[in-house]
VEXDREN-2710 file (C-alpha; in Angstrom, 1 decimal):
% VEXDREN-2710
k/r/px/py/pz
1/MET/91.4/128.2/97.9
2/SER/93.3/131.5/97.9
3/ALA/90.2/133.6/98.7
4/GLU/88.7/131.3/101.3
5/ARG/89.0/131.6/105.0
6/LEU/90.7/128.7/106.6
7/ALA/90.4/127.4/110.2
8/LEU/93.5/127.5/112.4
9/TYR/93.0/125.0/115.2
10/THR/94.8/124.4/118.4
11/THR/94.1/122.7/121.8
12/ILE/94.9/124.5/125.0
13/TYR/95.3/122.4/128.2
14/PRO/96.9/122.6/131.6
15/GLY/100.6/122.9/131.4
16/VAL/100.9/125.1/128.3
17/GLU/100.1/128.4/130.0
18/PRO/103.8/129.5/130.2
19/TYR/104.0/129.3/126.4
20/LEU/100.7/130.9/125.3
21/ALA/101.9/134.5/125.1
22/ASP/104.6/133.6/122.7
23/TRP/102.3/131.3/120.8
24/ILE/99.5/133.9/120.3
25/HIS/102.1/136.5/119.2
26/SER/103.3/134.1/116.5
27/VAL/99.6/133.6/115.4
28/ASP/99.2/137.4/115.1
29/ALA/102.4/137.6/113.0
30/GLN/101.0/135.5/110.1
31/THR/101.5/137.0/106.7
32/ASP/98.2/135.2/105.6
33/ARG/95.5/136.5/107.9
34/ALA/92.5/134.9/106.1
35/PHE/91.8/132.4/108.8
36/ASP/89.6/132.0/111.9
37/LEU/91.2/130.8/115.1
38/TRP/89.5/127.9/116.8
39/VAL/90.5/126.6/120.2
40/GLY/89.6/123.3/121.8
41/LEU/89.7/123.8/125.6
42/ASP/90.7/120.9/127.7
43/THR/89.8/121.8/131.3
44/LEU/90.8/125.5/130.9
45/SER/88.5/128.4/130.2
46/PRO/88.8/131.4/127.9
47/GLU/89.5/133.5/131.0
48/ASP/92.4/131.2/131.8
49/VAL/93.8/131.6/128.3
50/ALA/93.4/135.4/128.5
51/ALA/95.3/135.5/131.8
52/ALA/98.2/133.4/130.3
53/CYS/98.3/135.4/127.1
54/GLY/98.1/138.8/128.9
55/ARG/95.1/139.8/126.8
56/ARG/91.8/138.4/125.5
57/CYS/92.1/136.3/122.3
58/THR/89.7/136.5/119.5
59/ALA/88.7/132.9/118.9
60/GLU/85.9/130.4/118.5
61/TRP/86.0/128.3/121.7
62/VAL/85.0/124.7/121.9
63/GLU/84.5/123.8/125.5
64/THR/83.9/120.2/126.6
65/THR/83.4/118.6/130.0
66/GLY/84.4/115.1/131.0
67/ALA/86.1/114.4/127.7
68/THR/89.4/112.6/126.9
69/PRO/92.1/114.6/125.0
70/ALA/91.1/112.7/121.9
71/GLU/87.5/113.6/122.3
72/VAL/88.3/117.3/122.9
73/ARG/90.1/117.4/119.5
74/SER/87.6/115.2/117.7
75/ARG/84.6/117.2/118.8
76/ALA/86.2/120.5/117.8
77/LEU/87.3/119.2/114.4
78/GLU/83.8/117.8/113.7
79/GLN/82.5/121.4/114.0
80/LEU/85.0/122.6/111.4
81/VAL/84.7/120.2/108.6
82/ASP/81.3/121.5/107.3
83/ARG/82.3/125.2/107.7
84/TYR/85.7/125.4/106.0
85/SER/87.6/124.0/103.1
86/ALA/90.7/123.3/105.2
87/VAL/92.1/123.3/108.7
88/VAL/95.7/124.2/109.7
89/LEU/96.7/122.4/112.9
90/VAL/99.2/124.0/115.4
91/ASP/100.2/123.1/118.9
92/SER/99.7/125.9/121.5
93/ASP/103.2/125.3/123.1
94/ASP/105.0/125.8/119.8
95/LEU/105.7/128.8/117.6
96/LEU/104.4/129.5/114.1
97/HIS/106.8/131.0/111.6
98/PRO/105.2/134.0/109.8
99/SER/104.7/131.9/106.6
100/ARG/103.0/128.9/108.3
101/VAL/99.4/129.6/107.1
102/SER/100.3/130.9/103.7
103/ALA/102.5/127.9/103.0
104/ALA/99.9/125.5/104.2
105/ARG/97.3/127.1/102.0
106/GLN/99.6/126.7/99.0
107/MET/100.3/123.0/99.8
108/LEU/96.6/122.2/100.0
109/ARG/96.1/123.5/96.4
110/GLU/97.9/120.3/95.3
111/ALA/97.5/117.8/98.2
112/ASP/94.8/116.6/100.6
113/VAL/97.2/116.8/103.5
114/GLY/100.4/118.8/103.9
115/ALA/103.0/119.1/106.7
116/CYS/106.1/121.3/107.1
117/ALA/109.4/120.6/108.7
118/VAL/109.8/121.9/112.2
119/GLU/112.8/123.3/114.0
120/PHE/113.5/122.1/117.5
121/LEU/113.4/124.7/120.3
122/ASP/114.4/124.4/123.9
123/ALA/111.9/125.2/126.6
124/GLY/112.7/128.9/126.4
125/GLY/112.1/129.1/122.7
126/ARG/115.7/129.1/121.5
127/ALA/116.5/127.2/118.3
128/LEU/118.6/124.0/118.8
129/GLY/119.9/123.8/115.2
130/VAL/118.0/120.6/114.5
131/VAL/115.1/120.1/112.1
132/LEU/112.4/117.4/112.1
133/THR/112.0/116.2/108.5
134/PRO/112.1/112.9/106.7
135/PRO/115.6/111.6/105.7
136/PRO/116.7/112.7/102.2
137/GLY/114.9/110.8/99.5
138/ALA/112.3/109.4/101.8
139/ASP/108.5/109.8/101.3
140/ALA/106.9/111.0/104.5
141/ALA/103.6/109.2/103.6
142/GLU/105.4/105.9/103.0
143/LEU/107.1/106.2/106.5
144/LEU/103.7/106.4/108.3
145/PRO/103.5/102.7/109.2
146/ARG/106.7/103.0/111.1
147/TRP/107.2/106.7/112.1
148/ASN/105.4/110.0/111.9
149/ALA/106.1/113.4/110.3
150/PHE/102.5/114.7/110.4
151/GLY/101.9/116.2/113.8
152/PHE/99.2/118.3/115.3
153/SER/101.7/121.1/115.2
154/ASN/102.8/121.0/111.6
155/ALA/100.0/119.5/109.5
156/ALA/97.1/120.9/107.5
157/TYR/94.1/119.0/106.1
158/ARG/91.5/119.6/103.5
159/CYS/88.2/119.2/105.3
160/SER/87.0/116.6/102.7
161/THR/89.8/114.4/103.9
162/LEU/89.5/115.3/107.5
163/ARG/85.8/114.3/107.5
164/GLN/86.7/110.8/106.3
165/CYS/89.0/110.3/109.3
166/LEU/86.8/111.4/112.2
167/PRO/85.9/110.7/114.9
168/PHE/88.9/109.6/116.9
169/PRO/88.7/106.7/119.4
170/ALA/88.2/108.2/122.8
171/ASP/91.2/106.3/124.3
172/CYS/93.6/107.1/121.5
173/ALA/96.7/109.0/122.6
174/LEU/98.7/109.5/119.4
175/ILE/95.8/111.0/117.4
176/ASP/98.1/113.0/115.1
177/TRP/99.7/109.7/113.9
178/LEU/96.3/108.0/113.7
179/LEU/94.8/110.8/111.7
180/ALA/97.6/110.9/109.2
181/THR/97.6/107.1/108.9
182/ARG/93.9/107.1/108.2
183/ALA/94.3/109.8/105.6
184/TRP/97.0/107.7/103.9
185/ALA/94.9/104.5/104.1
186/ALA/91.9/106.4/102.6
187/GLY/94.0/107.2/99.4
188/SER/94.6/110.9/100.2
189/THR/97.6/112.7/98.7
190/LEU/100.1/113.7/101.4
191/ALA/102.8/116.3/100.8
192/PHE/105.8/117.5/102.9
193/ASP/107.4/120.9/102.9
194/SER/111.1/120.7/103.8
195/ALA/111.2/124.3/104.9
196/PRO/110.8/124.7/108.7
197/ARG/107.6/126.7/109.4
198/MET/107.1/125.8/113.0
199/GLY/109.2/125.9/116.1
200/TYR/108.7/122.7/118.1
201/ARG/109.4/123.3/121.8
202/GLN/111.1/120.6/123.8
203/HIS/110.1/120.6/127.4
204/PRO/109.6/118.0/130.2
205/ALA/105.9/117.6/129.7
206/GLY/106.3/116.6/126.0
207/MET/104.9/113.2/125.2
208/ALA/106.9/112.5/122.0
209/PRO/110.7/112.8/122.7
210/ALA/112.6/112.9/119.4
211/LEU/116.0/114.3/120.3
212/PRO/118.7/112.1/121.7
213/PRO/120.2/111.2/124.1
214/PHE/117.3/109.0/125.2
215/ASP/117.1/107.1/128.5
216/GLU/115.6/103.7/129.3
217/ALA/112.4/105.2/130.8
218/GLN/111.7/107.3/127.6
219/VAL/112.1/104.3/125.3
220/ALA/110.0/102.0/127.5
221/ALA/107.2/104.6/127.7
222/ALA/107.4/105.4/124.0
223/THR/107.1/101.7/123.2
224/GLU/103.9/101.4/125.2
225/ARG/102.4/104.4/123.3
226/VAL/103.4/103.0/120.0
227/LEU/101.8/99.6/120.7
228/ALA/98.7/101.4/121.8
229/HIS/98.7/103.3/118.5
230/TYR/98.8/100.1/116.5
231/ALA/96.0/98.7/118.7
232/CYS/93.8/101.8/117.9
233/LEU/94.4/101.2/114.2
234/LEU/94.3/97.5/113.9
235/ASP/92.2/96.1/116.7
236/ARG/89.0/98.0/116.2
237/ASP/86.2/97.7/113.6
238/ASP/85.0/101.4/113.7
239/TRP/87.3/102.5/110.8
240/PRO/88.0/100.0/108.0
241/LEU/91.6/99.6/106.8
242/PRO/92.3/98.5/103.3
243/ALA/94.1/95.1/103.2
244/THR/97.4/96.4/101.8
245/HIS/97.6/99.1/104.4
246/ARG/96.7/96.7/107.2
247/ARG/99.5/94.4/106.1
248/ALA/102.0/97.2/106.2
249/LEU/100.9/98.2/109.7
250/ASP/100.8/94.5/110.9
251/THR/104.4/94.1/109.8
252/GLU/105.5/97.2/111.8
253/ARG/103.5/96.2/114.8
254/ALA/105.1/92.7/114.8
255/ARG/108.6/94.4/115.0
256/VAL/107.6/96.5/118.0
257/VAL/105.9/93.6/119.7
258/ALA/109.2/91.6/119.3
259/PHE/111.1/94.5/120.7
260/ALA/108.7/94.9/123.7
261/THR/109.0/91.1/124.3
262/GLY/112.8/91.4/124.4
263/MET/112.6/94.2/126.9
264/ARG/110.3/92.1/129.1
265/ASP/112.3/88.9/128.9
266/ARG/115.8/90.3/129.0
267/PRO/116.0/93.5/131.0
268/SER/119.6/94.1/130.1
269/MET/118.6/94.3/126.5
270/LEU/117.0/97.7/127.0
271/THR/120.2/99.1/128.4
272/GLU/122.1/97.7/125.4
273/TYR/119.5/99.0/123.0
274/VAL/119.5/102.6/124.4
275/GLU/123.3/102.8/124.4
276/ALA/123.3/101.7/120.7
277/LEU/120.4/104.0/119.8
278/ASN/122.2/107.0/121.2
279/ARG/125.2/106.2/119.0
280/LEU/123.1/106.1/115.8
281/ARG/122.7/108.9/113.4
282/PRO/119.4/110.4/114.5
283/VAL/116.2/110.1/112.5
284/HIS/114.4/113.3/113.2
285/LEU/110.9/112.0/113.1
286/TRP/108.4/111.2/115.9
287/TRP/108.7/107.7/117.4
288/TRP/112.0/106.8/115.7
289/LEU/113.4/105.8/119.1
290/VAL/111.2/102.7/119.3
291/ALA/112.5/99.4/117.8
292/HIS/114.8/101.1/115.4
293/PRO/115.2/98.6/112.4
294/LYS/119.0/99.1/112.3
295/LEU/119.2/97.6/115.9
296/GLU/117.0/94.5/115.4
297/ALA/120.0/92.3/116.2
298/VAL/120.0/93.7/119.8
299/TRP/116.5/92.3/120.6
300/ASN/116.6/89.3/118.2
301/CYS/119.8/87.7/119.5
END
């Protein structure tokens, strides 16, 4: 794979314009330049991107109209799987470390899917001293039924694996988690690089809060998104899940359903849960704030 050109894919959508100049600069600073930049455009145009970046960007543009966010990404990736051996995924509001592409290429020599740790940044791009990575000794793939470490900012896929996992359901919101879970269920090898090679920007428009302290509105909204994620995986027949993987996902969904039921039936429970959650040692993974297993006594009492 060392001599092959890879695809570097991102999606650009309204709201990320303030971050695009820094983002494209980090793309330009890659030590491995053997890649083609592909951009899925959600509502915006190449001219909008150029205005935000302060210059024109050399990229392959995938423009769609009347598409959901999942469809924008799915249609773009469907164009890549027959042209490249692998795709490196990055978010356009984040920052690539210079080794991002080279390290992803190296990981994909041994694995079907690879992801790197990410360092949290504030909205201005300053490091917060916190890294998103699985707990010591944990296998990032085995955590997928409950939490996610394979985002659209920090993951890379062999196209042979990516092809098996497409298309995405049009109404799916957490497509990064869905994609990684499908790859896991398909028997792909998933690897995780504990070295931070992305800067993950925390800003008000972010959909997946991962840094405490959390508030009740964040936990309630995240719970609805996680339940919708399980519905995309378990309540459809357009992508068959092996029985063992389905059982693992069913178990985790039942825990979240019980949590959501507790919130509905006993409103004070959410307040108690959030207070206890903010006292816990953080798990720096996406969606760990929902129905944390160490707090089951709060909603099962």
